[in-house]
LUMVEXMAR-657494 format. One record per residue (C-alpha): residue number from 1; residue in one letter; x, y, z. Coordinates in pm, 1 decimal. Layout:
+-----+------+----------+----------+----------+
| seq | type |        X |        Y |        Z |
+-----+------+----------+----------+----------+
| NUM |    A |        X |        Y |        Z |
...
+-----+------+----------+----------+----------+
***
This chain:
+-----+------+----------+----------+----------+
| seq | type |        X |        Y |        Z |
+-----+------+----------+----------+----------+
|   1 |    M |     88.5 |     11.3 |  -1383.7 |
|   2 |    I |    -39.1 |   -313.7 |  -1233.4 |
|   3 |    E |   -260.6 |   -521.6 |  -1460.5 |
|   4 |    L |   -454.5 |   -839.4 |  -1379.7 |
|   5 |    S |   -584.5 |  -1042.8 |  -1672.6 |
|   6 |    G |   -815.5 |  -1340.9 |  -1622.9 |
|   7 |    V |   -680.8 |  -1391.8 |  -1271.0 |
|   8 |    R |   -806.9 |  -1684.4 |  -1066.0 |
|   9 |    H |   -661.8 |  -1831.0 |   -750.0 |
|  10 |    R |   -738.2 |  -2156.3 |   -573.9 |
|  11 |    Y |   -635.6 |  -2312.6 |   -246.2 |
|  12 |    Q |   -664.6 |  -2684.9 |   -315.3 |
|  13 |    D |  -1027.0 |  -2732.4 |   -429.5 |
|  14 |    R |  -1152.4 |  -2390.7 |   -320.4 |
|  15 |    E |  -1146.5 |  -2097.5 |   -560.0 |
|  16 |    V |  -1093.8 |  -1776.8 |   -359.7 |
|  17 |    L |  -1064.4 |  -1535.2 |   -652.8 |
|  18 |    G |  -1222.7 |  -1574.2 |   -993.5 |
|  19 |    G |  -1210.2 |  -1398.1 |  -1327.2 |
|  20 |    I |  -1045.4 |  -1069.7 |  -1227.0 |
|  21 |    D |   -949.6 |   -819.7 |  -1498.0 |
|  22 |    L |   -817.9 |   -486.8 |  -1369.1 |
|  23 |    R |   -576.5 |   -206.8 |  -1449.6 |
|  24 |    L |   -455.3 |    -27.7 |  -1137.3 |
|  25 |    T |   -314.8 |    315.5 |  -1220.5 |
|  26 |    E |   -451.1 |    557.7 |   -959.8 |
|  27 |    R |   -242.3 |    708.3 |   -679.0 |
|  28 |    R |   -459.7 |    581.4 |   -392.5 |
|  29 |    I |   -668.7 |    267.4 |   -431.3 |
|  30 |    G |   -864.1 |    105.0 |   -148.5 |
|  31 |    V |   -987.6 |   -253.7 |   -130.6 |
|  32 |    V |  -1269.9 |   -360.8 |    103.1 |
|  33 |    G |  -1463.3 |   -679.7 |    162.6 |
|  34 |    L |  -1589.0 |   -911.3 |    432.5 |
|  35 |    N |  -1353.9 |  -1150.1 |    608.7 |
|  36 |    G |  -1280.7 |  -1441.3 |    376.6 |
|  37 |    S |  -1378.2 |  -1248.0 |     63.7 |
|  38 |    G |  -1034.3 |  -1285.1 |    -96.5 |
|  39 |    K |   -884.3 |   -944.5 |    -12.4 |
|  40 |    S |   -554.4 |  -1066.7 |    131.7 |
|  41 |    T |   -507.8 |  -1314.7 |   -151.8 |
|  42 |    F |   -569.4 |  -1031.1 |   -397.3 |
|  43 |    A |   -310.9 |   -814.6 |   -219.4 |
|  44 |    R |    -43.4 |  -1085.2 |   -227.8 |
|  45 |    L |    -92.7 |  -1141.0 |   -599.3 |
|  46 |    L |      2.6 |   -781.1 |   -676.3 |
|  47 |    N |    375.0 |   -821.0 |   -608.0 |
|  48 |    G |    422.3 |  -1191.6 |   -659.3 |
|  49 |    L |    399.4 |  -1309.7 |   -299.9 |
|  50 |    L |    137.3 |  -1540.5 |   -454.1 |
|  51 |    I |    124.3 |  -1654.6 |   -814.8 |
|  52 |    P |   -224.1 |  -1684.7 |   -967.4 |
|  53 |    S |   -357.1 |  -2030.9 |  -1040.7 |
|  54 |    A |   -468.7 |  -1895.0 |  -1377.8 |
|  55 |    G |   -423.6 |  -1566.9 |  -1563.8 |
|  56 |    T |   -145.7 |  -1312.3 |  -1530.3 |
|  57 |    V |    -44.0 |  -1025.6 |  -1305.3 |
|  58 |    T |    199.7 |   -778.0 |  -1458.4 |
|  59 |    V |    372.6 |   -471.2 |  -1317.0 |
|  60 |    D |    503.7 |   -230.9 |  -1580.7 |
|  61 |    G |    497.1 |   -524.7 |  -1820.2 |
|  62 |    L |    682.3 |   -761.6 |  -1585.6 |
|  63 |    D |    502.0 |  -1089.6 |  -1515.0 |
|  64 |    T |    495.4 |  -1191.4 |  -1147.8 |
|  65 |    R |    527.7 |  -1554.6 |  -1257.6 |
|  66 |    R |    859.4 |  -1497.1 |  -1438.4 |
|  67 |    D |    997.3 |  -1172.8 |  -1295.9 |
|  68 |    G |    923.6 |  -1194.0 |   -922.2 |
|  69 |    P |   1237.7 |  -1018.7 |   -788.4 |
|  70 |    K |   1203.5 |   -730.5 |  -1037.6 |
|  71 |    V |    833.9 |   -695.9 |   -955.7 |
|  72 |    R |    902.5 |   -681.1 |   -581.8 |
|  73 |    R |   1151.9 |   -399.7 |   -635.7 |
|  74 |    R |    867.3 |   -201.4 |   -789.7 |
|  75 |    V |    586.2 |   -308.1 |   -554.8 |
|  76 |    G |    654.5 |   -314.8 |   -181.1 |
|  77 |    F |    430.5 |   -489.7 |     70.8 |
|  78 |    V |    348.6 |   -390.4 |    429.0 |
|  79 |    F |    186.0 |   -667.0 |    633.1 |
|  80 |    Q |    -92.2 |   -626.7 |    887.1 |
|  81 |    D |    135.3 |   -751.6 |   1166.9 |
|  82 |    P |    472.3 |   -571.7 |   1150.5 |
|  83 |    D |    636.0 |   -842.5 |   1362.9 |
|  84 |    V |    607.9 |  -1065.4 |   1055.2 |
|  85 |    Q |    812.2 |   -813.0 |    859.9 |
|  86 |    I |   1084.6 |   -717.5 |   1108.8 |
|  87 |    V |   1384.7 |   -937.2 |   1033.6 |
|  88 |    M |   1678.0 |   -773.7 |   1213.8 |
|  89 |    P |   1745.2 |   -714.0 |   1585.6 |
|  90 |    T |   1777.3 |   -334.6 |   1584.3 |
|  91 |    V |   1583.2 |    -57.6 |   1415.7 |
|  92 |    A |   1871.8 |     68.4 |   1199.9 |
|  93 |    E |   1970.5 |   -282.8 |   1095.6 |
|  94 |    D |   1615.2 |   -359.9 |    990.1 |
|  95 |    V |   1591.8 |    -53.7 |    765.1 |
|  96 |    A |   1937.2 |   -129.2 |    622.1 |
|  97 |    F |   1855.7 |   -494.1 |    549.0 |
|  98 |    G |   1722.2 |   -435.3 |    198.9 |
|  99 |    L |   2009.6 |   -203.3 |    108.4 |
| 100 |    R |   2276.7 |   -471.5 |    123.3 |
| 101 |    G |   2535.8 |   -427.9 |   -150.3 |
| 102 |    L |   2532.1 |    -47.6 |   -148.8 |
| 103 |    P |   2833.9 |    145.9 |    -16.3 |
| 104 |    K |   2816.4 |    185.0 |    360.8 |
| 105 |    P |   2805.2 |    568.4 |    358.7 |
| 106 |    E |   2508.0 |    555.2 |    120.0 |
| 107 |    V |   2331.7 |    296.5 |    337.2 |
| 108 |    N |   2388.7 |    505.8 |    649.3 |
| 109 |    A |   2252.2 |    818.1 |    478.4 |
| 110 |    K |   1941.8 |    637.4 |    350.6 |
| 111 |    V |   1873.6 |    478.6 |    689.8 |
| 112 |    K |   1912.2 |    811.1 |    869.4 |
| 113 |    A |   1673.4 |    984.6 |    628.7 |
| 114 |    A |   1414.7 |    704.2 |    650.6 |
| 115 |    L |   1416.9 |    700.7 |   1030.6 |
| 116 |    A |   1376.6 |   1078.1 |   1040.6 |
| 117 |    E |   1085.6 |   1061.3 |    796.7 |
| 118 |    Y |    901.5 |    805.7 |   1010.3 |
| 119 |    G |    967.2 |    958.5 |   1350.9 |
| 120 |    L |   1227.2 |    702.3 |   1457.3 |
| 121 |    S |   1538.1 |    918.3 |   1486.0 |
| 122 |    G |   1723.1 |    825.0 |   1803.6 |
| 123 |    Y |   1596.0 |    465.5 |   1790.1 |
| 124 |    E |   1876.7 |    334.6 |   1570.0 |
| 125 |    D |   2008.1 |     88.7 |   1829.4 |
| 126 |    H |   1671.3 |     13.2 |   1990.1 |
| 127 |    A |   1553.8 |   -348.7 |   1981.4 |
| 128 |    A |   1310.9 |   -354.4 |   1688.8 |
| 129 |    H |   1067.7 |   -603.3 |   1844.1 |
| 130 |    L |   1043.3 |   -392.3 |   2161.8 |
| 131 |    L |    900.9 |    -88.0 |   1986.1 |
| 132 |    S |    538.3 |      8.0 |   2042.3 |
| 133 |    G |    280.7 |   -117.2 |   1793.5 |
| 134 |    G |    265.9 |    215.0 |   1611.6 |
| 135 |    Q |    644.3 |    242.2 |   1599.3 |
| 136 |    K |    671.8 |   -109.9 |   1458.4 |
| 137 |    Q |    430.8 |    -21.2 |   1180.4 |
| 138 |    M |    633.6 |    292.7 |   1108.7 |
| 139 |    L |    948.6 |     79.0 |   1099.8 |
| 140 |    A |    786.0 |   -162.5 |    856.4 |
| 141 |    M |    692.7 |    130.0 |    631.5 |
| 142 |    A |   1041.9 |    280.5 |    658.2 |
| 143 |    S |   1202.5 |    -52.2 |    567.5 |
| 144 |    I |    993.8 |    -68.6 |    250.4 |
| 145 |    T |   1000.5 |    295.3 |    140.2 |
| 146 |    V |   1379.6 |    314.2 |    178.3 |
| 147 |    L |   1393.6 |     74.6 |   -119.4 |
| 148 |    N |   1204.2 |    333.7 |   -326.7 |
| 149 |    P |    935.9 |    114.6 |   -485.2 |
| 150 |    S |    685.4 |    287.7 |   -711.7 |
| 151 |    T |    385.6 |    128.4 |   -535.6 |
| 152 |    I |    324.3 |     -4.7 |   -185.7 |
| 153 |    V |     50.6 |   -253.3 |    -98.0 |
| 154 |    F |    -79.0 |   -233.4 |    260.7 |
| 155 |    D |   -269.0 |   -526.7 |    410.5 |
| 156 |    E |   -485.0 |   -391.5 |    695.5 |
| 157 |    P |   -220.0 |   -141.9 |    814.4 |
| 158 |    T |   -426.4 |      9.8 |   1097.8 |
| 159 |    T |   -610.9 |   -294.8 |   1235.9 |
| 160 |    L |   -379.6 |   -359.3 |   1533.4 |
| 161 |    L |   -335.6 |      6.4 |   1629.0 |
| 162 |    D |   -501.9 |    248.3 |   1867.8 |
| 163 |    L |   -675.0 |    562.8 |   1740.3 |
| 164 |    R |   -366.7 |    787.3 |   1764.8 |
| 165 |    N |   -143.5 |    548.0 |   1576.0 |
| 166 |    R |   -412.5 |    472.2 |   1317.7 |
| 167 |    Q |   -418.1 |    841.5 |   1237.9 |
| 168 |    R |    -37.7 |    856.8 |   1213.1 |
| 169 |    I |    -32.2 |    569.0 |    965.3 |
| 170 |    A |   -323.5 |    716.0 |    768.1 |
| 171 |    D |   -142.4 |   1049.1 |    740.8 |
| 172 |    R |    174.2 |    879.5 |    615.0 |
| 173 |    I |    -13.9 |    677.9 |    352.7 |
| 174 |    K |   -185.5 |    991.0 |    223.9 |
| 175 |    T |    134.7 |   1196.0 |    195.3 |
| 176 |    M |    393.8 |    939.4 |     84.0 |
| 177 |    P |    522.6 |    983.0 |   -272.6 |
| 178 |    Q |    457.6 |    621.2 |   -371.7 |
| 179 |    D |    126.8 |    496.7 |   -508.0 |
| 180 |    A |    -65.0 |    302.6 |   -243.3 |
| 181 |    I |   -306.5 |     10.4 |   -261.7 |
| 182 |    V |   -466.7 |    -34.8 |     79.3 |
| 183 |    I |   -666.2 |   -336.3 |    198.0 |
| 184 |    S |   -868.1 |   -215.0 |    495.0 |
| 185 |    H |  -1181.0 |   -238.3 |    707.2 |
| 186 |    D |  -1111.4 |    120.3 |    817.8 |
| 187 |    L |  -1356.1 |    299.3 |    590.4 |
| 188 |    D |  -1253.9 |    645.4 |    712.0 |
| 189 |    L |   -900.1 |    576.0 |    585.5 |
| 190 |    L |  -1033.4 |    524.2 |    232.1 |
| 191 |    A |  -1282.3 |    811.3 |    222.7 |
| 192 |    D |  -1074.4 |   1041.7 |      1.5 |
| 193 |    F |   -901.4 |    777.3 |   -210.4 |
| 194 |    D |   -913.1 |    792.6 |   -590.4 |
| 195 |    R |  -1078.4 |    451.8 |   -630.7 |
| 196 |    V |  -1214.5 |    173.4 |   -411.2 |
| 197 |    L |  -1269.3 |   -191.6 |   -508.2 |
| 198 |    V |  -1521.3 |   -410.1 |   -327.4 |
| 199 |    I |  -1444.5 |   -783.1 |   -325.4 |
| 200 |    H |  -1718.6 |  -1028.7 |   -235.3 |
| 201 |    E |  -1692.6 |  -1405.3 |   -260.0 |
| 202 |    G |  -1384.2 |  -1374.7 |   -477.1 |
| 203 |    K |  -1532.2 |  -1130.1 |   -729.7 |
| 204 |    I |  -1497.4 |   -756.2 |   -784.1 |
| 205 |    V |  -1856.2 |   -641.2 |   -724.7 |
| 206 |    A |  -1787.9 |   -266.5 |   -723.7 |
| 207 |    D |  -1510.0 |    -49.1 |   -866.1 |
| 208 |    C |  -1581.6 |    318.5 |   -820.6 |
| 209 |    L |  -1529.2 |    628.8 |   -610.1 |
| 210 |    P |  -1517.3 |    575.6 |   -231.6 |
| 211 |    E |  -1869.0 |    688.4 |   -139.8 |
| 212 |    A |  -2043.9 |    451.7 |   -380.4 |
| 213 |    A |  -1804.6 |    163.8 |   -309.8 |
| 214 |    I |  -1842.4 |    195.2 |     65.9 |
| 215 |    E |  -2221.5 |    210.6 |     28.5 |
| 216 |    K |  -2207.8 |   -117.6 |   -166.1 |
| 217 |    Y |  -1980.9 |   -277.0 |     93.6 |
| 218 |    V |  -2205.3 |   -171.9 |    383.0 |
| 219 |    A |  -2509.9 |   -310.6 |    201.3 |
| 220 |    I |  -2333.1 |   -646.2 |    158.0 |
| 221 |    A |  -2229.2 |   -651.0 |    524.3 |
| 222 |    E |  -2585.1 |   -581.1 |    639.3 |
| 223 |    T |  -2734.4 |   -863.7 |    434.8 |
| 224 |    T |  -2469.5 |  -1130.2 |    493.5 |
+-----+------+----------+----------+----------+
***
């Protein structure tokens, strides 16, 4: 469970999130909001990539302020631009990067299974940064899920993709065993989620089922 208590976050003199109290327990949670509403800041607080200016974020009782490495083993993060996340020259090396310290046969088996799961079998020695956009996003997901976190946060996972690859990513998010928290402008992606949050001007202004949340978000967009 991820819990936010009295969370506020500031960048210098500007408060971008204020007074957030949430318990996130559902399998599929969406987060929507206008550009600049605080969505990406919210996402980065959930696994300790950012530490709140005030309040606490805990994951299974672990405080992101004190227990960052343990939190990040439980909560993975997939960035909007997979090039930010790819750290090794080849596909297999990138998936294996987070498995350092395990016996080599175990690493090889985990990498092979992850690549098969994400449609990248046969690409082991392919230059990671030369993959297509959809393949890079699949690689980013494989590199996180191979670590077996309980939850994965996705920051705009389909924004840079064409229709075919958006659908591939959407299908993976909906069928993966991990819980997912998805920041997205792609409202179709969130239509059958368990819960959707609407963030506006740094506040949670709706927290409900997708249809009602999306209706609120559209109303804000039309009047802003």
